[in-house]
PDB file of the backbone (N, CA, C, O) and the ligand in Angstrom, with CONECT records:
HET     ZN  A 101       1
ATOM      1  N   MET A   1       0.886  -1.162  -0.018  1.00  0.00           N
ATOM      2  CA  MET A   1      -0.025  -0.004  -0.006  1.00  0.00           C
ATOM      3  C   MET A   1       0.905   1.221  -0.037  1.00  0.00           C
ATOM      4  O   MET A   1       1.870   1.329   0.720  1.00  0.00           O
ATOM      5  N   ALA A   2       0.577   2.090  -0.909  1.00  0.00           N
ATOM      6  CA  ALA A   2       1.405   3.372  -1.011  1.00  0.00           C
ATOM      7  C   ALA A   2       1.151   4.268   0.156  1.00  0.00           C
ATOM      8  O   ALA A   2       0.032   4.359   0.661  1.00  0.00           O
ATOM      9  N   MET A   3       2.199   4.934   0.585  1.00  0.00           N
ATOM     10  CA  MET A   3       2.056   5.841   1.697  1.00  0.00           C
ATOM     11  C   MET A   3       1.202   7.025   1.277  1.00  0.00           C
ATOM     12  O   MET A   3       1.323   7.531   0.161  1.00  0.00           O
ATOM     13  N   LEU A   4       0.337   7.461   2.188  1.00  0.00           N
ATOM     14  CA  LEU A   4      -0.484   8.601   1.972  1.00  0.00           C
ATOM     15  C   LEU A   4       0.379   9.829   1.752  1.00  0.00           C
ATOM     16  O   LEU A   4       1.376  10.049   2.439  1.00  0.00           O
ATOM     17  N   GLN A   5      -0.036  10.625   0.770  1.00  0.00           N
ATOM     18  CA  GLN A   5       0.748  11.835   0.537  1.00  0.00           C
ATOM     19  C   GLN A   5      -0.188  13.053   0.699  1.00  0.00           C
ATOM     20  O   GLN A   5      -1.389  12.997   0.431  1.00  0.00           O
ATOM     21  N   LEU A   6       0.423  14.127   1.143  1.00  0.00           N
ATOM     22  CA  LEU A   6      -0.264  15.396   1.213  1.00  0.00           C
ATOM     23  C   LEU A   6       0.511  16.353   0.266  1.00  0.00           C
ATOM     24  O   LEU A   6       1.716  16.223   0.053  1.00  0.00           O
ATOM     25  N   GLU A   7      -0.228  17.281  -0.264  1.00  0.00           N
ATOM     26  CA  GLU A   7       0.424  18.281  -1.148  1.00  0.00           C
ATOM     27  C   GLU A   7       0.572  19.597  -0.431  1.00  0.00           C
ATOM     28  O   GLU A   7      -0.397  20.309  -0.168  1.00  0.00           O
ATOM     29  N   CYS A   8       1.860  19.906  -0.114  1.00  0.00           N
ATOM     30  CA  CYS A   8       2.149  21.202   0.464  1.00  0.00           C
ATOM     31  C   CYS A   8       1.957  22.277  -0.639  1.00  0.00           C
ATOM     32  O   CYS A   8       2.439  22.123  -1.761  1.00  0.00           O
ATOM     33  N   PRO A   9       1.229  23.381  -0.281  1.00  0.00           N
ATOM     34  CA  PRO A   9       1.053  24.432  -1.303  1.00  0.00           C
ATOM     35  C   PRO A   9       2.356  25.034  -1.834  1.00  0.00           C
ATOM     36  O   PRO A   9       2.395  25.626  -2.912  1.00  0.00           O
ATOM     37  N   TRP A  10       3.429  24.864  -1.038  1.00  0.00           N
ATOM     38  CA  TRP A  10       4.717  25.445  -1.458  1.00  0.00           C
ATOM     39  C   TRP A  10       5.716  24.417  -2.034  1.00  0.00           C
ATOM     40  O   TRP A  10       6.519  24.725  -2.915  1.00  0.00           O
ATOM     41  N   CYS A  11       5.628  23.197  -1.503  1.00  0.00           N
ATOM     42  CA  CYS A  11       6.642  22.197  -1.827  1.00  0.00           C
ATOM     43  C   CYS A  11       6.137  21.098  -2.803  1.00  0.00           C
ATOM     44  O   CYS A  11       6.913  20.382  -3.435  1.00  0.00           O
ATOM     45  N   GLY A  12       4.773  21.013  -2.884  1.00  0.00           N
ATOM     46  CA  GLY A  12       4.207  19.931  -3.688  1.00  0.00           C
ATOM     47  C   GLY A  12       3.991  18.651  -2.851  1.00  0.00           C
ATOM     48  O   GLY A  12       4.119  18.660  -1.627  1.00  0.00           O
ATOM     49  N   PRO A  13       3.667  17.573  -3.544  1.00  0.00           N
ATOM     50  CA  PRO A  13       3.345  16.306  -2.794  1.00  0.00           C
ATOM     51  C   PRO A  13       4.535  15.805  -2.028  1.00  0.00           C
ATOM     52  O   PRO A  13       5.659  15.754  -2.526  1.00  0.00           O
ATOM     53  N   ARG A  14       4.246  15.430  -0.779  1.00  0.00           N
ATOM     54  CA  ARG A  14       5.265  14.785   0.067  1.00  0.00           C
ATOM     55  C   ARG A  14       4.598  13.762   0.914  1.00  0.00           C
ATOM     56  O   ARG A  14       3.384  13.805   1.114  1.00  0.00           O
ATOM     57  N   ASP A  15       5.379  12.829   1.424  1.00  0.00           N
ATOM     58  CA  ASP A  15       4.821  11.763   2.275  1.00  0.00           C
ATOM     59  C   ASP A  15       4.177  12.380   3.498  1.00  0.00           C
ATOM     60  O   ASP A  15       4.651  13.390   4.019  1.00  0.00           O
ATOM     61  N   GLU A  16       3.098  11.773   3.955  1.00  0.00           N
ATOM     62  CA  GLU A  16       2.352  12.285   5.074  1.00  0.00           C
ATOM     63  C   GLU A  16       3.262  12.398   6.347  1.00  0.00           C
ATOM     64  O   GLU A  16       3.023  13.248   7.204  1.00  0.00           O
ATOM     65  N   GLU A  17       4.261  11.561   6.444  1.00  0.00           N
ATOM     66  CA  GLU A  17       5.093  11.567   7.693  1.00  0.00           C
ATOM     67  C   GLU A  17       5.869  12.875   7.805  1.00  0.00           C
ATOM     68  O   GLU A  17       6.389  13.182   8.878  1.00  0.00           O
ATOM     69  N   GLU A  18       5.965  13.677   6.696  1.00  0.00           N
ATOM     70  CA  GLU A  18       6.657  14.985   6.849  1.00  0.00           C
ATOM     71  C   GLU A  18       5.812  16.054   7.486  1.00  0.00           C
ATOM     72  O   GLU A  18       6.301  17.141   7.792  1.00  0.00           O
ATOM     73  N   PHE A  19       4.483  15.741   7.698  1.00  0.00           N
ATOM     74  CA  PHE A  19       3.538  16.692   8.126  1.00  0.00           C
ATOM     75  C   PHE A  19       3.052  16.460   9.592  1.00  0.00           C
ATOM     76  O   PHE A  19       3.058  15.330  10.081  1.00  0.00           O
ATOM     77  N   THR A  20       2.657  17.495  10.236  1.00  0.00           N
ATOM     78  CA  THR A  20       2.049  17.434  11.529  1.00  0.00           C
ATOM     79  C   THR A  20       0.615  17.884  11.497  1.00  0.00           C
ATOM     80  O   THR A  20       0.320  18.943  10.944  1.00  0.00           O
ATOM     81  N   TYR A  21      -0.283  17.122  12.068  1.00  0.00           N
ATOM     82  CA  TYR A  21      -1.700  17.441  12.119  1.00  0.00           C
ATOM     83  C   TYR A  21      -1.916  18.496  13.173  1.00  0.00           C
ATOM     84  O   TYR A  21      -1.402  18.394  14.287  1.00  0.00           O
ATOM     85  N   GLY A  22      -2.689  19.526  12.812  1.00  0.00           N
ATOM     86  CA  GLY A  22      -2.929  20.655  13.801  1.00  0.00           C
ATOM     87  C   GLY A  22      -4.399  20.829  14.162  1.00  0.00           C
ATOM     88  O   GLY A  22      -4.770  21.878  14.687  1.00  0.00           O
ATOM     89  N   GLY A  23      -5.210  19.881  13.911  1.00  0.00           N
ATOM     90  CA  GLY A  23      -6.622  20.010  14.362  1.00  0.00           C
ATOM     91  C   GLY A  23      -7.455  20.601  13.240  1.00  0.00           C
ATOM     92  O   GLY A  23      -7.002  20.894  12.134  1.00  0.00           O
ATOM     93  N   GLU A  24      -8.744  20.753  13.637  1.00  0.00           N
ATOM     94  CA  GLU A  24      -9.696  21.207  12.732  1.00  0.00           C
ATOM     95  C   GLU A  24      -9.511  22.736  12.406  1.00  0.00           C
ATOM     96  O   GLU A  24      -9.214  23.517  13.310  1.00  0.00           O
ATOM     97  N   ALA A  25      -9.679  23.137  11.174  1.00  0.00           N
ATOM     98  CA  ALA A  25      -9.565  24.486  10.788  1.00  0.00           C
ATOM     99  C   ALA A  25     -10.883  25.223  10.891  1.00  0.00           C
ATOM    100  O   ALA A  25     -11.946  24.604  10.935  1.00  0.00           O
ATOM    101  N   HIS A  26     -10.819  26.547  10.930  1.00  0.00           N
ATOM    102  CA  HIS A  26     -12.002  27.379  10.865  1.00  0.00           C
ATOM    103  C   HIS A  26     -12.832  27.226  12.115  1.00  0.00           C
ATOM    104  O   HIS A  26     -14.049  27.381  12.019  1.00  0.00           O
ATOM    105  N   ILE A  27     -12.291  26.937  13.270  1.00  0.00           N
ATOM    106  CA  ILE A  27     -13.082  26.927  14.461  1.00  0.00           C
ATOM    107  C   ILE A  27     -12.438  27.828  15.470  1.00  0.00           C
ATOM    108  O   ILE A  27     -11.238  28.095  15.401  1.00  0.00           O
ATOM    109  N   THR A  28     -13.239  28.310  16.430  1.00  0.00           N
ATOM    110  CA  THR A  28     -12.698  29.227  17.453  1.00  0.00           C
ATOM    111  C   THR A  28     -12.110  28.391  18.564  1.00  0.00           C
ATOM    112  O   THR A  28     -12.734  27.478  19.106  1.00  0.00           O
ATOM    113  N   ARG A  29     -10.862  28.752  18.881  1.00  0.00           N
ATOM    114  CA  ARG A  29     -10.201  28.113  20.020  1.00  0.00           C
ATOM    115  C   ARG A  29     -10.823  28.625  21.312  1.00  0.00           C
ATOM    116  O   ARG A  29     -11.319  29.751  21.363  1.00  0.00           O
ATOM    117  N   PRO A  30     -10.798  27.798  22.359  1.00  0.00           N
ATOM    118  CA  PRO A  30     -11.130  28.367  23.689  1.00  0.00           C
ATOM    119  C   PRO A  30     -10.290  29.553  24.002  1.00  0.00           C
ATOM    120  O   PRO A  30      -9.071  29.469  23.856  1.00  0.00           O
ATOM    121  N   PRO A  31     -10.836  30.637  24.416  1.00  0.00           N
ATOM    122  CA  PRO A  31     -10.013  31.849  24.616  1.00  0.00           C
ATOM    123  C   PRO A  31      -8.927  31.719  25.653  1.00  0.00           C
ATOM    124  O   PRO A  31      -7.868  32.331  25.516  1.00  0.00           O
ATOM    125  N   GLU A  32      -9.165  30.925  26.703  1.00  0.00           N
ATOM    126  CA  GLU A  32      -8.194  30.784  27.748  1.00  0.00           C
ATOM    127  C   GLU A  32      -7.993  29.303  28.050  1.00  0.00           C
ATOM    128  O   GLU A  32      -8.670  28.749  28.916  1.00  0.00           O
ATOM    129  N   PRO A  33      -7.066  28.660  27.341  1.00  0.00           N
ATOM    130  CA  PRO A  33      -6.845  27.196  27.618  1.00  0.00           C
ATOM    131  C   PRO A  33      -6.637  26.841  29.040  1.00  0.00           C
ATOM    132  O   PRO A  33      -7.053  25.768  29.478  1.00  0.00           O
ATOM    133  N   ASP A  34      -5.964  27.761  29.831  1.00  0.00           N
ATOM    134  CA  ASP A  34      -5.679  27.460  31.173  1.00  0.00           C
ATOM    135  C   ASP A  34      -6.886  27.478  32.073  1.00  0.00           C
ATOM    136  O   ASP A  34      -6.865  26.968  33.194  1.00  0.00           O
ATOM    137  N   ALA A  35      -7.981  28.100  31.538  1.00  0.00           N
ATOM    138  CA  ALA A  35      -9.159  28.289  32.358  1.00  0.00           C
ATOM    139  C   ALA A  35     -10.156  27.098  32.245  1.00  0.00           C
ATOM    140  O   ALA A  35     -11.129  27.021  32.996  1.00  0.00           O
ATOM    141  N   VAL A  36      -9.899  26.213  31.329  1.00  0.00           N
ATOM    142  CA  VAL A  36     -10.773  25.039  31.193  1.00  0.00           C
ATOM    143  C   VAL A  36     -10.068  23.793  31.767  1.00  0.00           C
ATOM    144  O   VAL A  36      -8.840  23.708  31.812  1.00  0.00           O
ATOM    145  N   SER A  37     -10.889  22.849  32.194  1.00  0.00           N
ATOM    146  CA  SER A  37     -10.327  21.642  32.856  1.00  0.00           C
ATOM    147  C   SER A  37      -9.577  20.841  31.775  1.00  0.00           C
ATOM    148  O   SER A  37      -9.764  21.040  30.575  1.00  0.00           O
ATOM    149  N   ASP A  38      -8.732  19.939  32.252  1.00  0.00           N
ATOM    150  CA  ASP A  38      -7.996  19.096  31.391  1.00  0.00           C
ATOM    151  C   ASP A  38      -8.949  18.189  30.539  1.00  0.00           C
ATOM    152  O   ASP A  38      -8.717  17.915  29.362  1.00  0.00           O
ATOM    153  N   ALA A  39     -10.051  17.743  31.243  1.00  0.00           N
ATOM    154  CA  ALA A  39     -11.011  16.917  30.498  1.00  0.00           C
ATOM    155  C   ALA A  39     -11.708  17.672  29.413  1.00  0.00           C
ATOM    156  O   ALA A  39     -11.936  17.141  28.326  1.00  0.00           O
ATOM    157  N   ALA A  40     -12.059  18.937  29.697  1.00  0.00           N
ATOM    158  CA  ALA A  40     -12.723  19.712  28.650  1.00  0.00           C
ATOM    159  C   ALA A  40     -11.746  20.027  27.522  1.00  0.00           C
ATOM    160  O   ALA A  40     -12.115  20.050  26.348  1.00  0.00           O
ATOM    161  N   TRP A  41     -10.505  20.265  27.898  1.00  0.00           N
ATOM    162  CA  TRP A  41      -9.540  20.588  26.878  1.00  0.00           C
ATOM    163  C   TRP A  41      -9.276  19.355  26.031  1.00  0.00           C
ATOM    164  O   TRP A  41      -9.096  19.460  24.818  1.00  0.00           O
ATOM    165  N   GLY A  42      -9.250  18.208  26.649  1.00  0.00           N
ATOM    166  CA  GLY A  42      -9.050  16.926  25.937  1.00  0.00           C
ATOM    167  C   GLY A  42     -10.233  16.706  24.943  1.00  0.00           C
ATOM    168  O   GLY A  42     -10.030  16.316  23.793  1.00  0.00           O
ATOM    169  N   ASP A  43     -11.451  16.968  25.424  1.00  0.00           N
ATOM    170  CA  ASP A  43     -12.611  16.828  24.596  1.00  0.00           C
ATOM    171  C   ASP A  43     -12.456  17.763  23.334  1.00  0.00           C
ATOM    172  O   ASP A  43     -12.715  17.378  22.194  1.00  0.00           O
ATOM    173  N   TYR A  44     -12.026  18.978  23.635  1.00  0.00           N
ATOM    174  CA  TYR A  44     -11.843  19.929  22.559  1.00  0.00           C
ATOM    175  C   TYR A  44     -10.844  19.428  21.559  1.00  0.00           C
ATOM    176  O   TYR A  44     -11.087  19.503  20.354  1.00  0.00           O
ATOM    177  N   LEU A  45      -9.712  18.913  22.028  1.00  0.00           N
ATOM    178  CA  LEU A  45      -8.609  18.518  21.128  1.00  0.00           C
ATOM    179  C   LEU A  45      -9.016  17.328  20.347  1.00  0.00           C
ATOM    180  O   LEU A  45      -8.780  17.267  19.140  1.00  0.00           O
ATOM    181  N   PHE A  46      -9.643  16.341  21.018  1.00  0.00           N
ATOM    182  CA  PHE A  46      -9.770  15.027  20.335  1.00  0.00           C
ATOM    183  C   PHE A  46     -11.099  14.679  19.881  1.00  0.00           C
ATOM    184  O   PHE A  46     -11.239  13.787  19.045  1.00  0.00           O
ATOM    185  N   PHE A  47     -12.149  15.349  20.391  1.00  0.00           N
ATOM    186  CA  PHE A  47     -13.488  14.962  20.061  1.00  0.00           C
ATOM    187  C   PHE A  47     -14.240  15.991  19.268  1.00  0.00           C
ATOM    188  O   PHE A  47     -15.347  15.736  18.796  1.00  0.00           O
ATOM    189  N   HIS A  48     -13.634  17.179  19.115  1.00  0.00           N
ATOM    190  CA  HIS A  48     -14.395  18.178  18.364  1.00  0.00           C
ATOM    191  C   HIS A  48     -14.401  17.848  16.889  1.00  0.00           C
ATOM    192  O   HIS A  48     -15.262  18.335  16.155  1.00  0.00           O
ATOM    193  N   THR A  49     -13.450  17.023  16.426  1.00  0.00           N
ATOM    194  CA  THR A  49     -13.217  16.810  14.980  1.00  0.00           C
ATOM    195  C   THR A  49     -13.939  15.535  14.498  1.00  0.00           C
ATOM    196  O   THR A  49     -13.568  15.000  13.453  1.00  0.00           O
ATOM    197  N   ASN A  50     -14.933  15.043  15.204  1.00  0.00           N
ATOM    198  CA  ASN A  50     -15.558  13.842  14.826  1.00  0.00           C
ATOM    199  C   ASN A  50     -16.558  13.972  13.709  1.00  0.00           C
ATOM    200  O   ASN A  50     -17.543  13.235  13.655  1.00  0.00           O
ATOM    201  N   THR A  51     -16.309  14.903  12.820  1.00  0.00           N
ATOM    202  CA  THR A  51     -17.194  15.089  11.732  1.00  0.00           C
ATOM    203  C   THR A  51     -17.056  13.873  10.759  1.00  0.00           C
ATOM    204  O   THR A  51     -15.936  13.475  10.437  1.00  0.00           O
ATOM    205  N   ARG A  52     -18.136  13.315  10.316  1.00  0.00           N
ATOM    206  CA  ARG A  52     -18.100  12.329   9.266  1.00  0.00           C
ATOM    207  C   ARG A  52     -18.330  12.978   7.957  1.00  0.00           C
ATOM    208  O   ARG A  52     -19.338  13.660   7.772  1.00  0.00           O
ATOM    209  N   GLY A  53     -17.410  12.788   7.017  1.00  0.00           N
ATOM    210  CA  GLY A  53     -17.587  13.502   5.777  1.00  0.00           C
ATOM    211  C   GLY A  53     -16.472  14.576   5.661  1.00  0.00           C
ATOM    212  O   GLY A  53     -15.410  14.439   6.269  1.00  0.00           O
ATOM    213  N   LEU A  54     -16.720  15.603   4.901  1.00  0.00           N
ATOM    214  CA  LEU A  54     -15.669  16.574   4.692  1.00  0.00           C
ATOM    215  C   LEU A  54     -15.458  17.515   5.883  1.00  0.00           C
ATOM    216  O   LEU A  54     -16.398  18.041   6.479  1.00  0.00           O
ATOM    217  N   GLN A  55     -14.204  17.690   6.187  1.00  0.00           N
ATOM    218  CA  GLN A  55     -13.892  18.658   7.202  1.00  0.00           C
ATOM    219  C   GLN A  55     -12.562  19.398   6.758  1.00  0.00           C
ATOM    220  O   GLN A  55     -11.795  18.896   5.936  1.00  0.00           O
ATOM    221  N   SER A  56     -12.358  20.539   7.318  1.00  0.00           N
ATOM    222  CA  SER A  56     -11.073  21.265   7.011  1.00  0.00           C
ATOM    223  C   SER A  56     -10.143  21.070   8.196  1.00  0.00           C
ATOM    224  O   SER A  56     -10.491  21.244   9.364  1.00  0.00           O
ATOM    225  N   GLU A  57      -8.971  20.706   7.816  1.00  0.00           N
ATOM    226  CA  GLU A  57      -7.906  20.437   8.809  1.00  0.00           C
ATOM    227  C   GLU A  57      -6.717  21.275   8.600  1.00  0.00           C
ATOM    228  O   GLU A  57      -6.368  21.592   7.462  1.00  0.00           O
ATOM    229  N   GLN A  58      -6.049  21.664   9.705  1.00  0.00           N
ATOM    230  CA  GLN A  58      -4.751  22.384   9.621  1.00  0.00           C
ATOM    231  C   GLN A  58      -3.608  21.338   9.667  1.00  0.00           C
ATOM    232  O   GLN A  58      -3.573  20.430  10.497  1.00  0.00           O
ATOM    233  N   TRP A  59      -2.685  21.539   8.715  1.00  0.00           N
ATOM    234  CA  TRP A  59      -1.469  20.698   8.755  1.00  0.00           C
ATOM    235  C   TRP A  59      -0.276  21.623   8.609  1.00  0.00           C
ATOM    236  O   TRP A  59      -0.356  22.681   7.986  1.00  0.00           O
ATOM    237  N   CYS A  60       0.866  21.184   9.218  1.00  0.00           N
ATOM    238  CA  CYS A  60       2.114  21.902   9.110  1.00  0.00           C
ATOM    239  C   CYS A  60       3.081  21.007   8.412  1.00  0.00           C
ATOM    240  O   CYS A  60       3.197  19.824   8.735  1.00  0.00           O
ATOM    241  N   HIS A  61       3.794  21.573   7.435  1.00  0.00           N
ATOM    242  CA  HIS A  61       4.854  20.799   6.769  1.00  0.00           C
ATOM    243  C   HIS A  61       6.096  20.909   7.650  1.00  0.00           C
ATOM    244  O   HIS A  61       7.064  21.597   7.327  1.00  0.00           O
ATOM    245  N   SER A  62       6.026  20.210   8.764  1.00  0.00           N
ATOM    246  CA  SER A  62       7.001  20.362   9.822  1.00  0.00           C
ATOM    247  C   SER A  62       8.404  19.897   9.467  1.00  0.00           C
ATOM    248  O   SER A  62       9.386  20.406  10.008  1.00  0.00           O
ATOM    249  N   HIS A  63       8.499  18.936   8.565  1.00  0.00           N
ATOM    250  CA  HIS A  63       9.794  18.457   8.173  1.00  0.00           C
ATOM    251  C   HIS A  63      10.185  19.026   6.779  1.00  0.00           C
ATOM    252  O   HIS A  63      11.036  18.470   6.085  1.00  0.00           O
ATOM    253  N   GLY A  64       9.563  20.102   6.414  1.00  0.00           N
ATOM    254  CA  GLY A  64       9.878  20.750   5.128  1.00  0.00           C
ATOM    255  C   GLY A  64       9.960  22.231   5.320  1.00  0.00           C
ATOM    256  O   GLY A  64      10.859  22.719   6.004  1.00  0.00           O
ATOM    257  N   CYS A  65       9.030  22.972   4.724  1.00  0.00           N
ATOM    258  CA  CYS A  65       9.063  24.455   4.799  1.00  0.00           C
ATOM    259  C   CYS A  65       8.565  24.979   6.126  1.00  0.00           C
ATOM    260  O   CYS A  65       8.739  26.166   6.405  1.00  0.00           O
ATOM    261  N   ARG A  66       7.950  24.148   6.964  1.00  0.00           N
ATOM    262  CA  ARG A  66       7.482  24.469   8.293  1.00  0.00           C
ATOM    263  C   ARG A  66       6.285  25.458   8.202  1.00  0.00           C
ATOM    264  O   ARG A  66       5.992  26.130   9.192  1.00  0.00           O
ATOM    265  N   ARG A  67       5.628  25.560   7.111  1.00  0.00           N
ATOM    266  CA  ARG A  67       4.468  26.461   6.997  1.00  0.00           C
ATOM    267  C   ARG A  67       3.144  25.669   7.229  1.00  0.00           C
ATOM    268  O   ARG A  67       3.045  24.472   6.960  1.00  0.00           O
ATOM    269  N   TRP A  68       2.194  26.380   7.719  1.00  0.00           N
ATOM    270  CA  TRP A  68       0.811  25.814   7.934  1.00  0.00           C
ATOM    271  C   TRP A  68      -0.005  26.011   6.732  1.00  0.00           C
ATOM    272  O   TRP A  68       0.160  26.991   6.005  1.00  0.00           O
ATOM    273  N   PHE A  69      -0.921  25.061   6.494  1.00  0.00           N
ATOM    274  CA  PHE A  69      -1.952  25.225   5.484  1.00  0.00           C
ATOM    275  C   PHE A  69      -3.140  24.389   5.870  1.00  0.00           C
ATOM    276  O   PHE A  69      -3.121  23.647   6.851  1.00  0.00           O
ATOM    277  N   ASN A  70      -4.217  24.535   5.039  1.00  0.00           N
ATOM    278  CA  ASN A  70      -5.445  23.809   5.324  1.00  0.00           C
ATOM    279  C   ASN A  70      -5.711  22.714   4.311  1.00  0.00           C
ATOM    280  O   ASN A  70      -5.369  22.853   3.136  1.00  0.00           O
ATOM    281  N   VAL A  71      -6.306  21.650   4.750  1.00  0.00           N
ATOM    282  CA  VAL A  71      -6.645  20.582   3.884  1.00  0.00           C
ATOM    283  C   VAL A  71      -8.108  20.203   4.119  1.00  0.00           C
ATOM    284  O   VAL A  71      -8.532  19.954   5.247  1.00  0.00           O
ATOM    285  N   ALA A  72      -8.866  20.168   3.018  1.00  0.00           N
ATOM    286  CA  ALA A  72     -10.231  19.771   3.040  1.00  0.00           C
ATOM    287  C   ALA A  72     -10.253  18.268   2.768  1.00  0.00           C
ATOM    288  O   ALA A  72      -9.951  17.830   1.657  1.00  0.00           O
ATOM    289  N   ARG A  73     -10.606  17.492   3.767  1.00  0.00           N
ATOM    290  CA  ARG A  73     -10.482  16.040   3.631  1.00  0.00           C
ATOM    291  C   ARG A  73     -11.757  15.357   4.101  1.00  0.00           C
ATOM    292  O   ARG A  73     -12.432  15.788   5.036  1.00  0.00           O
ATOM    293  N   ASP A  74     -12.054  14.242   3.382  1.00  0.00           N
ATOM    294  CA  ASP A  74     -13.237  13.422   3.779  1.00  0.00           C
ATOM    295  C   ASP A  74     -12.745  12.478   4.890  1.00  0.00           C
ATOM    296  O   ASP A  74     -11.840  11.674   4.667  1.00  0.00           O
ATOM    297  N   THR A  75     -13.341  12.582   6.079  1.00  0.00           N
ATOM    298  CA  THR A  75     -12.865  11.758   7.200  1.00  0.00           C
ATOM    299  C   THR A  75     -13.317  10.298   7.081  1.00  0.00           C
ATOM    300  O   THR A  75     -12.869   9.446   7.849  1.00  0.00           O
ATOM    301  N   VAL A  76     -14.157  10.022   6.168  1.00  0.00           N
ATOM    302  CA  VAL A  76     -14.605   8.585   5.952  1.00  0.00           C
ATOM    303  C   VAL A  76     -13.694   7.948   4.963  1.00  0.00           C
ATOM    304  O   VAL A  76     -13.178   6.862   5.224  1.00  0.00           O
ATOM    305  N   THR A  77     -13.474   8.550   3.868  1.00  0.00           N
ATOM    306  CA  THR A  77     -12.719   7.918   2.776  1.00  0.00           C
ATOM    307  C   THR A  77     -11.224   8.345   2.820  1.00  0.00           C
ATOM    308  O   THR A  77     -10.386   7.738   2.153  1.00  0.00           O
ATOM    309  N   TYR A  78     -10.920   9.347   3.576  1.00  0.00           N
ATOM    310  CA  TYR A  78      -9.597   9.956   3.618  1.00  0.00           C
ATOM    311  C   TYR A  78      -9.138  10.624   2.276  1.00  0.00           C
ATOM    312  O   TYR A  78      -7.974  10.971   2.081  1.00  0.00           O
ATOM    313  N   ARG A  79     -10.128  10.770   1.391  1.00  0.00           N
ATOM    314  CA  ARG A  79      -9.782  11.431   0.134  1.00  0.00           C
ATOM    315  C   ARG A  79      -9.572  12.956   0.430  1.00  0.00           C
ATOM    316  O   ARG A  79     -10.393  13.599   1.084  1.00  0.00           O
ATOM    317  N   ILE A  80      -8.490  13.470  -0.060  1.00  0.00           N
ATOM    318  CA  ILE A  80      -8.265  14.878   0.058  1.00  0.00           C
ATOM    319  C   ILE A  80      -8.881  15.606  -1.117  1.00  0.00           C
ATOM    320  O   ILE A  80      -8.580  15.331  -2.279  1.00  0.00           O
ATOM    321  N   HIS A  81      -9.746  16.535  -0.784  1.00  0.00           N
ATOM    322  CA  HIS A  81     -10.491  17.258  -1.828  1.00  0.00           C
ATOM    323  C   HIS A  81      -9.792  18.505  -2.248  1.00  0.00           C
ATOM    324  O   HIS A  81      -9.891  18.881  -3.416  1.00  0.00           O
ATOM    325  N   ARG A  82      -9.092  19.172  -1.375  1.00  0.00           N
ATOM    326  CA  ARG A  82      -8.435  20.416  -1.688  1.00  0.00           C
ATOM    327  C   ARG A  82      -7.407  20.774  -0.664  1.00  0.00           C
ATOM    328  O   ARG A  82      -7.601  20.560   0.533  1.00  0.00           O
ATOM    329  N   VAL A  83      -6.314  21.319  -1.128  1.00  0.00           N
ATOM    330  CA  VAL A  83      -5.317  21.932  -0.240  1.00  0.00           C
ATOM    331  C   VAL A  83      -5.309  23.424  -0.450  1.00  0.00           C
ATOM    332  O   VAL A  83      -5.261  23.857  -1.601  1.00  0.00           O
ATOM    333  N   TYR A  84      -5.353  24.247   0.590  1.00  0.00           N
ATOM    334  CA  TYR A  84      -5.382  25.650   0.371  1.00  0.00           C
ATOM    335  C   TYR A  84      -4.630  26.339   1.528  1.00  0.00           C
ATOM    336  O   TYR A  84      -4.435  25.784   2.609  1.00  0.00           O
ATOM    337  N   ARG A  85      -4.219  27.594   1.224  1.00  0.00           N
ATOM    338  CA  ARG A  85      -3.386  28.264   2.191  1.00  0.00           C
ATOM    339  C   ARG A  85      -4.141  28.868   3.353  1.00  0.00           C
ATOM    340  O   ARG A  85      -5.318  29.198   3.207  1.00  0.00           O
ATOM    341  N   MET A  86      -3.516  29.022   4.488  1.00  0.00           N
ATOM    342  CA  MET A  86      -4.123  29.656   5.600  1.00  0.00           C
ATOM    343  C   MET A  86      -4.643  31.085   5.128  1.00  0.00           C
ATOM    344  O   MET A  86      -3.986  31.772   4.346  1.00  0.00           O
ATOM    345  N   GLY A  87      -5.784  31.459   5.621  1.00  0.00           N
ATOM    346  CA  GLY A  87      -6.303  32.783   5.251  1.00  0.00           C
ATOM    347  C   GLY A  87      -7.191  32.748   4.006  1.00  0.00           C
ATOM    348  O   GLY A  87      -7.970  33.676   3.788  1.00  0.00           O
ATOM    349  N   GLU A  88      -7.094  31.722   3.205  1.00  0.00           N
ATOM    350  CA  GLU A  88      -8.019  31.551   2.123  1.00  0.00           C
ATOM    351  C   GLU A  88      -9.355  31.112   2.616  1.00  0.00           C
ATOM    352  O   GLU A  88      -9.455  30.448   3.647  1.00  0.00           O
ATOM    353  N   PRO A  89     -10.408  31.478   1.882  1.00  0.00           N
ATOM    354  CA  PRO A  89     -11.726  31.107   2.369  1.00  0.00           C
ATOM    355  C   PRO A  89     -11.918  29.571   2.323  1.00  0.00           C
ATOM    356  O   PRO A  89     -11.355  28.863   1.488  1.00  0.00           O
ATOM    357  N   ARG A  90     -12.749  29.110   3.274  1.00  0.00           N
ATOM    358  CA  ARG A  90     -13.036  27.678   3.310  1.00  0.00           C
ATOM    359  C   ARG A  90     -13.719  27.366   1.928  1.00  0.00           C
ATOM    360  O   ARG A  90     -14.598  28.092   1.465  1.00  0.00           O
ATOM    361  N   PRO A  91     -13.269  26.271   1.322  1.00  0.00           N
ATOM    362  CA  PRO A  91     -13.860  25.894   0.032  1.00  0.00           C
ATOM    363  C   PRO A  91     -15.283  25.405   0.218  1.00  0.00           C
ATOM    364  O   PRO A  91     -15.650  24.890   1.274  1.00  0.00           O
ATOM    365  N   GLY A  92     -16.068  25.575  -0.816  1.00  0.00           N
ATOM    366  CA  GLY A  92     -17.424  25.008  -0.775  1.00  0.00           C
ATOM    367  C   GLY A  92     -17.370  23.484  -0.675  1.00  0.00           C
ATOM    368  O   GLY A  92     -16.553  22.829  -1.322  1.00  0.00           O
ATOM    369  N   PHE A  93     -18.270  22.935   0.159  1.00  0.00           N
ATOM    370  CA  PHE A  93     -18.234  21.534   0.404  1.00  0.00           C
ATOM    371  C   PHE A  93     -19.259  20.807  -0.427  1.00  0.00           C
ATOM    372  O   PHE A  93     -19.576  19.651  -0.147  1.00  0.00           O
ATOM    373  N   ASP A  94     -19.785  21.462  -1.450  1.00  0.00           N
ATOM    374  CA  ASP A  94     -20.883  20.880  -2.234  1.00  0.00           C
ATOM    375  C   ASP A  94     -20.356  19.915  -3.265  1.00  0.00           C
ATOM    376  O   ASP A  94     -21.059  18.969  -3.622  1.00  0.00           O
ATOM    377  N   ALA A  95     -19.166  20.109  -3.753  1.00  0.00           N
ATOM    378  CA  ALA A  95     -18.612  19.344  -4.910  1.00  0.00           C
ATOM    379  C   ALA A  95     -18.592  17.875  -4.575  1.00  0.00           C
ATOM    380  O   ALA A  95     -18.170  17.060  -5.395  1.00  0.00           O
TER     381      ALA A  95
HETATM  382 ZN    ZN A 101       6.229  22.669   2.492  1.00  0.00          ZN2+
END
């Protein structure tokens, strides 16, 4: 089975192991992480992203250019629909 690849907007396709997952994109972080309990913070980190279907994720090309970007990915099929730069509008999820 081929290794999953992600396409960095600056570097092009690279093996997924070069990247670091940074959680769901386009959501508001808790304003004061220190003010919420560890359990609540854990829920936020690990359970907020249980969308089935398309979701936007933040990834960092941590072993390459070290820049962050967004990936629109289907969480069921793992198919990557679009890669786009931070600050660009969320792509339409109708396609
Ligand atoms: Zn890169």
